[in-house]
C-alpha positions in Angstrom: -56.9 0.9 54.3 -58.7 -2.6 53.5 -60.6 -2.8 50.1 -64.5 -3.2 52.2 -63.3 0.2 54.5 -62.6 1.5 50.6 -66.2 0.4 49.9 -67.7 1.3 53.0 -65.7 4.7 52.7 -66.9 5.8 49.3 -70.8 4.8 50.1 -70.8 6.9 53.1 -69.0 10.0 51.4 -71.6 9.9 49.3 -74.1 9.4 51.4 -73.3 12.3 52.7 -72.7 14.6 49.6 -76.3 13.2 48.4 -77.7 14.6 51.5 -76.4 18.0 51.0 -77.6 17.9 47.2 -80.9 16.9 48.7 -81.6 19.6 50.9 -81.1 21.8 48.0 -83.2 19.7 45.6 -84.9 16.8 45.2 -82.3 13.7 44.2 -85.2 10.9 43.4 -84.7 11.4 39.6 -80.6 10.7 39.8 -80.7 9.0 42.9 -78.9 6.0 41.6 -76.7 7.7 39.5 -75.0 9.4 42.6 -73.5 6.1 43.3 -71.8 5.6 40.4 -68.3 7.6 41.1 -68.1 5.1 44.3 -68.6 2.4 42.5 -66.0 3.3 40.1 -63.2 4.5 42.7 -63.5 1.1 44.4 -63.3 -0.9 40.8 -60.0 1.1 40.1 -58.4 1.0 44.2 -59.7 -2.7 45.2 -60.6 -5.9 44.4 -63.7 -7.2 42.5 -65.7 -8.3 45.8 -65.0 -4.8 47.6 -66.5 -2.9 44.2 -69.6 -5.4 44.4 -70.2 -4.6 47.9 -69.8 -1.2 47.4 -72.3 -1.3 44.2 -75.0 -3.4 46.5 -74.7 -0.9 49.5 -75.2 1.6 47.0 -77.9 0.8 45.5 -79.4 -0.1 48.7 -78.4 3.6 49.9 -80.1 5.5 46.9 -83.3 3.2 47.7 -83.8 3.9 51.3 -82.5 8.0 51.6 -82.7 9.5 47.8 -85.9 8.3 46.3 -89.2 9.5 47.2 -90.6 8.4 49.9 -87.3 9.3 51.6 -86.1 6.9 54.6 -88.5 4.1 53.7 -88.0 0.3 52.3 -89.1 -0.9 49.3 -92.0 -2.6 49.4 -93.4 -5.4 46.6 -92.1 -5.9 43.0 -93.2 -3.0 41.8 -90.6 -0.6 44.4 -87.9 -3.5 43.5 -87.7 -3.4 39.7 -85.8 0.0 40.0 -83.3 -1.2 42.3 -83.0 -4.6 40.7 -82.1 -2.8 37.3 -79.4 -0.5 38.8 -77.7 -3.6 41.0 -77.4 -5.2 37.7 -76.2 -2.7 35.2 -73.5 -1.0 38.3 -72.6 -4.8 38.8 -71.6 -4.7 34.7 -70.2 -1.5 35.2 -68.3 -2.9 38.1 -67.1 -5.7 36.6 -66.1 -4.1 33.5 -64.1 -0.8 35.6 -62.5 -3.8 37.5 -61.2 -5.2 34.8 -60.2 -2.1 32.7 -57.9 -1.2 35.5 -56.2 -4.8 35.8 -55.8 -3.9 32.2 -54.3 -0.7 32.9 -52.4 -2.1 35.5 -51.4 -5.0 33.6 -50.1 -2.9 30.5 -48.5 -0.3 33.3 -46.1 -3.4 34.3 -45.4 -5.3 31.1 -44.0 -1.3 29.6 -42.0 -1.0 33.0 -40.2 -4.8 32.2 -39.9 -3.4 28.6 -38.2 0.0 29.5 -36.0 -2.0 32.1 -35.6 -5.0 29.7 -34.5 -2.4 27.0 -32.3 -0.5 29.5 -30.4 -3.5 30.7 -29.7 -5.6 27.8 -26.5 -5.8 25.8 -28.5 -6.0 22.4 -28.5 -3.0 20.5 -32.6 -1.9 19.8 -34.0 0.4 17.8 -37.2 1.8 17.0 -38.4 4.0 14.1 -42.2 5.7 15.0 -43.0 6.5 11.1 -43.0 4.6 7.8 -40.1 6.5 6.7 -38.2 5.8 9.3 -37.3 9.9 9.8 -37.3 9.3 13.5 -35.5 6.2 15.1 -34.9 6.1 19.2 -32.6 3.7 20.5 -31.6 1.9 23.8 -28.8 2.4 25.6 -26.8 -0.4 24.0 -27.4 1.1 20.5 -27.0 4.3 21.6 -23.2 3.6 22.7 -22.6 1.4 19.5 -24.0 4.4 17.5 -22.1 7.1 20.1 -25.1 9.0 20.3 -27.4 10.3 23.4 -30.2 8.3 24.8 -32.4 11.6 23.5 -30.8 11.9 20.3 -32.3 10.8 16.9 -29.9 8.0 15.6 -31.6 7.8 12.1 -29.8 9.0 8.9 -32.8 9.5 6.8 -33.6 12.3 9.6 -33.4 15.9 8.1 -29.9 17.1 8.3 -30.2 19.2 11.4 -31.0 16.1 13.2 -28.9 13.3 11.2 -26.1 11.7 13.7 -22.1 12.1 12.6 -21.4 8.9 11.0 -21.4 6.6 8.3 -22.5 2.8 7.3 -20.6 0.7 5.0 -21.0 -2.9 3.7 -17.8 -4.4 2.5 -16.4 -1.1 2.6 -19.4 0.8 0.4 -20.9 3.0 1.8 -24.9 2.0 2.2 -27.6 4.7 1.6 -30.1 5.4 4.2 -33.2 3.5 2.3 -31.4 0.9 2.1 -30.6 0.5 5.6 -32.4 -2.6 7.5 -35.0 -0.3 9.7 -36.0 1.4 6.4 -36.0 -1.5 4.0 -38.0 -3.4 6.4 -40.8 -0.5 6.5 -40.0 0.8 3.0 -41.1 -3.3 1.3 -43.1 -4.4 4.2 -40.6 -7.3 5.2 -38.5 -9.3 7.8 -34.6 -8.3 7.1 -32.1 -10.9 8.5 -28.4 -11.6 8.9 -27.0 -7.9 7.6 -23.4 -7.8 8.6 -22.5 -3.8 8.3 -20.0 -1.3 9.8 -20.8 1.5 11.6 -17.9 4.0 11.0 -17.1 7.4 13.3 -15.5 10.5 12.2 -12.7 9.5 14.4 -12.0 6.1 11.9 -13.1 3.7 14.5 -15.5 2.0 13.3 -18.4 -0.8 14.8 -19.4 -3.9 12.8 -22.8 -4.8 13.6 -25.6 -8.1 12.5 -28.6 -6.6 12.3 -32.1 -7.6 12.4 -35.4 -5.5 11.2 -39.2 -6.3 11.4 -41.8 -3.6 10.0 -44.8 -3.0 12.5 -47.8 -2.8 11.4 -50.5 -1.5 12.9 -54.8 -2.5 13.3 -55.5 -2.0 9.3 -52.5 -3.6 8.2 -50.7 -0.8 7.8 -46.6 -0.1 8.4 -46.0 2.2 10.7 -42.6 2.0 11.6 -40.0 -0.5 12.1 -37.9 -2.1 14.7 -34.4 -3.4 14.8 -31.9 -5.6 16.9 -28.6 -5.1 16.6 -25.4 -7.5 18.1 -21.8 -6.3 18.3 -19.1 -8.8 16.4 -16.5 -6.1 16.3 -14.7 -8.5 18.3 -15.8 -11.5 16.6 -14.7 -9.8 13.2 -11.3 -9.4 14.8 -10.5 -12.7 16.4 -12.0 -14.1 12.9 -9.1 -11.8 11.1 -6.8 -12.7 13.7 -7.8 -16.5 13.2 -7.2 -16.4 9.6 -3.8 -14.5 10.1 -2.8 -17.2 11.9 -4.1 -20.1 9.7 -1.9 -18.2 7.0 1.3 -17.5 8.8 0.7 -21.6 9.9 0.2 -22.8 6.7 3.4 -20.6 6.3 5.1 -22.6 8.6 4.3 -25.4 7.4 5.1 -24.9 3.7 8.8 -23.4 5.8 9.2 -26.5 7.7 8.4 -28.8 4.6 11.5 -26.8 2.8 13.9 -26.9 5.6 12.8 -30.5 5.7 13.6 -31.0 2.1 16.5 -28.7 2.2 18.2 -31.4 5.0 17.8 -34.4 3.4 19.2 -32.7 0.2 22.2 -31.4 1.5 22.6 -34.6 3.6 22.8 -36.2 0.1 24.6 -33.6 -1.1 27.6 -34.0 1.9 27.6 -37.6 1.6 28.6 -37.0 -2.0 31.1 -34.1 -2.0 33.1 -36.3 0.9 32.7 -39.6 -0.4 34.2 -38.1 -3.9 37.6 -36.9 -2.7 38.0 -39.9 -0.3 37.3 -42.7 -3.4 40.1 -40.4 -5.0 42.4 -40.9 -1.9 42.0 -44.0 -1.3 42.2 -45.0 -5.0 45.4 -43.4 -5.4 46.6 -44.8 -2.3 46.0 -48.2 -2.9 48.1 -47.5 -6.3 51.1 -46.1 -4.1 51.1 -49.2 -1.9 51.3 -51.4 -5.0 54.8 -50.1 -6.1 53.5 -50.4 -9.7 53.3 -46.4 -11.0 56.0 -45.3 -12.9 57.4 -41.9 -11.8 54.9 -39.7 -14.0 52.0 -41.7 -12.5 53.1 -41.1 -9.3 53.2 -36.9 -9.4 49.8 -37.5 -11.1 48.8 -39.6 -7.7 50.3 -37.1 -5.7 48.9 -33.9 -7.2 45.7 -35.9 -7.0 45.7 -36.7 -3.3 46.8 -33.1 -2.7 43.3 -31.8 -4.6 41.1 -34.4 -2.8 42.9 -33.1 1.0 42.6 -29.7 -0.1 38.7 -30.5 -1.5 37.8 -32.2 1.9 39.9 -29.4 4.0 37.8 -26.8 2.3 34.6 -28.3 2.6 35.2 -28.8 6.4 36.5 -25.5 6.8 33.0 -24.4 5.5 30.8 -26.6 7.8 32.9 -24.8 10.7 32.1 -21.4 8.9 28.5 -21.8 8.9 28.4 -24.1 12.0 30.3 -20.9 13.6 27.6 -18.2 12.2 24.6 -20.0 13.1 25.3 -19.9 16.4 27.2 -17.0 16.7 30.4 -17.9 17.3 32.4 -16.5 14.4 34.3 -13.3 15.2 36.7 -11.0 13.2 40.5 -10.4 14.2 40.4 -6.8 12.4 43.5 -5.1 11.6 44.8 -2.0 9.3 45.7 -3.5 5.6 46.1 -2.3 2.3 43.0 -4.4 0.6 44.3 -4.0 -3.2 47.0 -6.3 -2.3 45.1 -8.3 -0.6 42.7 -9.2 -3.7 45.2 -9.1 -6.4 46.8 -12.4 -4.3 43.3 -14.0 -4.3 42.9 -13.4 -8.3 46.6 -14.8 -8.9 45.6 -17.6 -7.1 42.4 -18.1 -8.5 43.7 -18.0 -12.1 45.4 -21.4 -12.5 41.6 -23.0 -11.7 40.2 -20.2 -14.5 43.0 -21.2 -17.0 42.1 -25.4 -16.5 38.2 -24.5 -17.6 39.8 -21.5 -20.4 38.2 -18.4 -18.7 40.0 -15.3 -18.8 40.0 -13.5 -15.3 40.5 -10.0 -15.3 41.4 -8.0 -12.7 41.2 -4.0 -11.8 42.4 -3.0 -8.8 42.2 0.6 -7.5 43.9 2.4 -5.1 41.8 1.2 -1.9 44.2 2.3 0.9 44.4 0.9 4.0 41.2 -0.8 5.5 40.5 -1.8 9.0 39.1 -5.4 8.3 39.9 -9.3 9.0 42.4 -9.5 6.0 41.5 -13.3 6.0 38.0 -13.4 6.0 38.1 -10.7 3.5 40.3 -13.0 1.1 37.6 -15.8 1.5 34.8 -13.6 0.7 36.8 -12.6 -2.7 37.9 -16.5 -3.1 34.0 -17.5 -2.8 33.4 -15.0 -5.5 35.8 -15.7 -7.9 35.3 -19.7 -7.3 31.8 -19.1 -8.2 32.2 -17.5 -10.6 34.7 -19.2 -12.3 32.1 -22.7 -11.7 29.2 -21.0 -13.3 30.9 -19.7 -16.4 31.2 -21.7 -19.1 34.7 -22.6 -21.3 35.7 -19.2 -22.9 34.2 -17.0 -20.2 35.5 -14.3 -18.1 35.3 -13.4 -15.1 36.4 -9.9 -14.2 37.3 -8.5 -10.6 37.1 -5.4 -10.0 38.3 -3.2 -6.3 37.4 0.7 -5.6 37.2 3.3 -3.2 33.7 5.1 -3.0 33.5 7.7 -0.6 34.6 6.1 3.1 33.5 2.5 1.9 34.9 -0.2 -0.3 33.0 -1.9 -2.7 34.6 -5.5 -4.7 32.9 -6.3 -7.8 33.1 -10.0 -9.1 31.1 -10.6 -12.3 31.2 -13.6 -15.0 29.5 -13.5 -18.8 28.3 -17.2 -17.3 24.5 -19.1 -17.4 23.1 -16.7 -15.3 20.4 -17.2 -11.8 16.8 -17.6 -12.9 14.8 -14.7 -11.4 13.0 -17.3 -8.9 16.1 -18.6 -7.4 17.5 -14.9 -6.8 15.9 -14.2 -3.2 17.5 -17.4 -2.1 20.9 -17.4 -3.2 22.6 -16.4 -0.4 20.7 -18.9 1.8 22.3 -21.8 3.3 22.3 -25.0 1.8 20.6 -23.6 -1.4 21.3 -24.5 -4.5 19.8 -24.1 -7.9 20.5 -27.5 -9.1 20.1 -29.4 -6.3 18.9 -32.4 -7.6 21.0 -35.8 -7.9 22.1 -35.0 -11.6 23.1 -31.6 -11.1 25.9 -30.5 -12.7 27.9 -28.3 -10.1 29.5 -29.8 -7.3 29.9 -28.3 -4.1 27.5 -28.1 -0.8 25.6 -24.7 -1.6 27.3 -22.7 1.6 29.9 -20.5 -0.1 27.5 -17.5 -0.7 26.1 -18.2 2.7 29.5 -17.5 4.2 30.2 -14.4 2.0 26.9 -12.7 3.1 27.5 -13.5 6.9 31.5 -12.6 6.5 30.0 -8.7 4.7 27.6 -8.2 7.5 30.0 -9.6 10.2 32.2 -6.3 8.7 28.8 -4.3 8.8 28.5 -4.3 5.0 26.3 -5.6 2.6 26.3 -7.6 -0.4 24.0 -7.8 -3.2 23.7 -9.7 -6.6 22.7 -9.1 -10.2 21.5 -11.7 -13.2 19.3 -13.1 -15.6 19.4 -16.3 -17.2 22.0 -16.9 -20.2 23.5 -12.8 -19.1 25.7 -13.5 -16.3 25.8 -12.8 -12.7 27.6 -9.6 -10.8 27.6 -9.3 -7.1 28.8 -6.7 -5.6 30.0 -6.2 -1.8 30.8 -3.3 0.1 32.3 -2.8 3.3 32.4 0.6 5.5 35.1 2.8 5.5 34.9 2.4 9.9 35.9 -1.8 9.3 32.7 -2.0 12.0 29.0 -1.3 11.9 28.1 1.9 12.6 27.9 2.4 16.9 29.5 -0.8 17.7 33.3 -1.3 18.6 35.8 -3.5 16.8 35.5 -7.4 17.8 38.5 -8.6 20.1 40.8 -10.8 18.2 39.9 -14.4 18.3 42.2 -16.3 20.4 
């Protein structure tokens, strides 16, 4: 139905009702009032023009049908005054009613838009309806963050029976309800911004929120509540922590790369020095031998020096080959059942001249170890490296003790010295490849820093462990323990090397 049809219909219905009323009582005193309802109806249901048409039709109908004398047209200015007043007042009522209706429709539209926005917004919204924030309603996003229903009270300031079951923390400390953003905004009447809090649920999971809150002010300027917006920054926090962890790890890797590069440079310098020293001795003595100007005693000394240099070169080369094989996983054991006691005793006897030459006492205590399934040459290498290391770092007049004993099914080999000891900061790296406590160009002790790394690899290849105990100026004790099975639990012995 069109707007004008509604206007005509409402006036016609009013005329019919008025005529019925007039048949029982005179309508002259209230004639114009009969047409106020159709004016309001058309103002609410139609546009302004149709409402004005209804106003004019209503005034004319009231003057014609319901004012005495009935069914007559007003004549003269005096009879037109009531009609003019009615039309003026009714037109004002019509305009006002129409505007009120438009305002109502606009308010309904805005309320629907706001409700839709609250429903679809990914940002959490909470609204406190009282200054004490005892009642806080939330939108779906906020309800999901707090794990409560849409109809539930989201306020920690609520009575205990209505209070939600979560805690709010700042930097790991529980926040009192009155210090929460909405409560602060309502209590102080100020804007609260950039607050980061954690909502912790009973199961231990948490949501990190970035919060803003504003007080709500009534017409008299008093705080009537508060409204807050909440961003879920849990994923951002997680990414920040991961980024920080990655930065720490990258910094550690960078430091390790720098250390590795420095170790490489130091090792190459050490290697060149260690290889050049015996080669220089070899070449020097060979040139003297070729000159045929040496006495018999000096010739014997030359041959002994050449032999020592050749043995040193062979040992350095063997260490390099062993480390290379260990790093590539190609170092293999050739196990057999051997009596470890005599094996270790033989190594001690072979190292005794080096100890005596330095003025050290080398003492061995070999218990009844019995047979063990081990690689005999590699066990000899372990013991020889440990004793050689002890002799190198023990000053003249010191003592080196070697002991072998059976502990349950395992074999324990201990090499202890009364030497200079190892600094605490270097102890964690004592078995690392290429690491030396005195790695500088003015170092006092020769070697490539591979002996102890080879010891650890060979012991672990047997399924055992090696440990060190030391302090500066108090000597050093190395303990190697080999399992009685001769190979790690759950494994089978390696096949003999080809």
